[in-house]
C-alpha positions in Angstrom: 143.2 170.8 48.4 143.9 172.1 52.0 143.9 169.2 53.6 147.2 167.8 51.5 149.1 171.2 52.3 148.7 170.6 55.9 149.2 167.1 56.0 153.0 166.9 55.8 153.7 169.5 58.8 151.1 167.4 60.7 152.9 164.2 60.3 155.9 165.9 61.3 154.6 167.5 64.3 153.2 164.2 65.6 156.8 163.0 64.7 158.8 165.5 66.9 156.4 165.2 69.4 156.8 161.5 69.9 160.4 161.7 69.8 160.9 164.9 72.6 158.4 163.2 75.0 160.6 159.9 76.0 160.2 158.3 79.1 162.9 158.4 81.8 163.4 155.4 84.2 165.5 154.4 86.9 167.9 151.9 85.7 169.8 150.1 88.2 170.2 147.1 90.6 169.9 148.0 94.8 170.7 145.2 97.5 169.9 146.6 100.8 169.3 150.2 101.7 168.0 152.4 99.0 170.8 155.0 98.3 170.9 158.4 97.8 171.5 158.8 94.2 170.4 155.9 91.5 170.9 155.7 88.1 168.5 157.3 85.4 168.3 156.4 81.9 166.2 157.7 78.8 163.8 154.8 78.1 163.1 154.0 74.0 160.5 151.4 75.6 156.8 152.1 76.9 157.2 151.3 80.3 159.4 151.5 83.6 159.4 148.3 85.9 160.8 147.5 89.1 161.2 144.0 90.4 161.6 143.9 94.2 162.7 140.8 96.4 162.5 140.9 100.3 163.8 138.2 102.4 162.6 138.2 106.0 163.5 135.1 107.7 164.9 134.4 111.2 168.2 133.5 109.2 168.4 136.1 106.7 167.2 139.9 106.1 167.5 141.4 102.8 166.0 143.6 99.9 167.2 143.5 96.2 165.5 145.8 93.7 166.0 145.4 89.7 164.7 148.6 87.5 164.6 149.4 84.3 162.7 149.9 81.1 160.4 147.7 79.6 157.9 146.8 77.0 157.1 142.8 76.6 157.6 142.2 80.3 155.0 144.7 81.6 152.3 143.5 78.7 153.0 140.0 79.4 152.5 140.4 83.3 149.3 142.7 82.5 150.8 144.9 85.1 151.4 148.4 83.2 150.3 150.9 86.3 149.7 148.3 89.2 151.7 146.0 91.1 151.7 141.8 91.3 153.2 140.6 94.6 153.9 137.1 95.3 154.8 135.5 99.1 156.4 132.1 99.8 158.1 131.5 103.2 159.4 134.5 104.1 160.0 136.0 100.9 157.9 138.6 98.9 158.7 138.9 95.4 156.7 142.1 93.7 157.0 143.3 90.3 155.6 146.7 89.3 155.2 148.3 85.7 154.3 152.0 85.6 154.4 154.7 82.6 155.1 157.7 83.9 158.8 159.4 84.4 161.0 158.3 87.3 157.8 156.1 88.6 159.7 152.8 89.8 
């Protein structure tokens, strides 16, 4: 009898806690050096991600970063809270996923 009395308030409390703790991620495209200010977004997704491409050859030196919110990219790549790096002829690609605020 008592369990039914508290069931609805408990469900409401869980919903309220879930909606109040949304993840914030950097959500931007950067080229070159890291700027001092970055765009931040509240995410409805489970993870933040960062994809970095670094080119370091005798002809070209550049650094490009794409960051944002994701659920499926991180799960498909199986990189939640870790990074995966690939290197090919002077080019390095790194894909990272994480699930804490502004971790990307």
